[in-house]
N, C-alpha and C positions, 0 to 999 in steps of 0.2 A: 909612628908607623901607620900607614894607611891600611884600611881593611881590604881583604881579598876581593870584596864586591865593589870596590871603588870604580873599577872600569865600567860596571853596570850603570853607575850614576852618570858617568861621562856619556855612555851610549844613549841613555834615556834623555839626557840634556840635549844631545845632538838631534835625536829623533823629534823632540818637541820643538827645537829650533826649526827643523825642516818643515814640520807641519804648520808652525806659525807662519813662516814665510810663504809656504804654498797657499795657505788661506789668505794671507795678506795680498799676494800677487793676484789671486783670482778675485778677491773682494774688490780691489781697486779697478780691475778690468770690468767687473760688473758695474761699478760706479760709472765708468765711461759709457758702457752700453745703455745704462739707465738714463744718463744725461742725453745721449743721442736719441733715445726713445721719446724724450720730451718734445722733440721737434716734429714728431709724427702727429697725425690728425686722427680724431674720432676714436672708434673702438680699438684700433691697433695700438694707439698710445695707451689707453686704459689697460689693455691686456698685458702689454709689455712692462709698463711701470709696476703693475701689481706683481707680476712674476719676478721682476728684478728685485723688488722689495722683499719678497719671500727668500730669494737666494741670498741677498745681503744679510738678512737677519740670521739665517742658518750659518753662513760663513763666519759672521761676527761672533755669535754666541755659542755655536757648537764646535767651531774649529779654532778661530784665531784667539779669542780670549782665554779659553782653557789651555791652549798650547803655550801662550805667552806666560800665563801664571805658573804653569808647571815648569817651563823652561827656567824662569827666574827662581822658583823654589829649589829646583835641583841644582842650579848654579850656586845659590847661597849655601846649600847643604855641602857641596863639594868644597867651597871655601872654608866653611866651618870645620870640616874634617882636616883641611890642610891650610891652617892660618898663615903659613909662610907666603901663600899666594897674595895676601893683602899687601905685602911689601914690594911686590913686583910692579914696575911701571906699566907693563903691558896690561896688567889686570886693572889698573886705574883707568887706562884708556878704554878697556873693554866694558867696565862698569859705566863709563861715560856713554859709550855706544848703546848700552842697554837702556840707559835713561832716555836717550834720544829715541830708541825704539818704542818705549812706553809713550813718550810724547807723540810720536808718529801715529801710534795706534789710537790714542785719544782723539787726534784730529780725524782719523778714519771714523771713529764713533760719532763725532760731530757731523761729518758729512752724511753719514747714514741717517742721523736724526733729522737733518735738514731735508733730505729726500722724503722721509716719512711724513714730515709736516708740510710738504709742498712749498718749502722755501727755496730761494735762489741758491743754486749750487754752482761751483766753478764751471767754466766752459771746458769743452773737451780737450783743447791743447793744454790748459792748465792742469787738468786731471792727468794727462799723459806725463807731464813733467813731474807731478806728485808721485806717480807710480815709480819713477826712477829713483826717488829718494830712498825707497826701501831696498832697491838693488844696491845702492851705494852703502847703506848701513849693513847689509848682508856681507858685502865684500870686505868692509872694514872689520867686522866681527870675525870673519873666517881668517883673514890675514893676521890679525892680532893674535888669535889663538894658535895659529900655525907657526908663525915666525918668532914671535915673542921678543926678539932682539933687534928688529929692523929699526933703522934710524927714522925718527918721526918725520923729517922733511921728505924722505923717500916715500913714506906712506901717504903724506899729503899730496905729493906730486902725482903719485899713482891714482889717487882718488880724483884729482883735478882732471887728469887725462881721461879717466873713465867717465866722469861727468860730461866732458866735452864730446866724447864719442856717443854717449847716450843722447845728448842734446841733438847731435847731427842725425841720429837715427829717428828721433821724434820728429824733426823737421821733415825728413824723408817720408815718414808715415803720414804726417799731416798733409803733405802735398798729394800723396796717393789717395787719402780720404776725400780731399777736395775734388779731385778728378772723378772719383767714384760717385760722390754726391751730385756732381754736374751731370754725369751720365744718367743717374736715376731720375733727376729732375727733368732732363730733356727728353 
């Protein structure tokens, strides 16, 4: 029998999932702005890159990492209290998505370190595509937790359609950015 306060664990788990993704979405957006700032000249470049570095550090260490660790801790605590979850196929998939999230976040950490060390970082279109990876992982985690019995092939099909739509959106924004850069340059 689960304790009366079990729903509080679920709520906290969801809260930290939301704060993790909010931090991750914003962090990766700051990565894009940081990368764009590197194409600026003189004092503007120095001021922007310094400010973006501060923002990245705060998002990474004050929001994303603590939220990710608390989300995982609370998730494992819920599973420990209800070990029958370990036998559920959707939980196996959700644990796989969680492992991908940790890997995704480690890559974010690597991007941050590269920025801080003045090393080459991916170009803006590549960073835009990278941002959408976290969106796909969020959708997968939420749908797995909500539906639990959906057929795997429908889930994969849904993620492929979502990825295609996100790619089209990225292409549209990239063209808009190119036009804006041309206007600013001219």
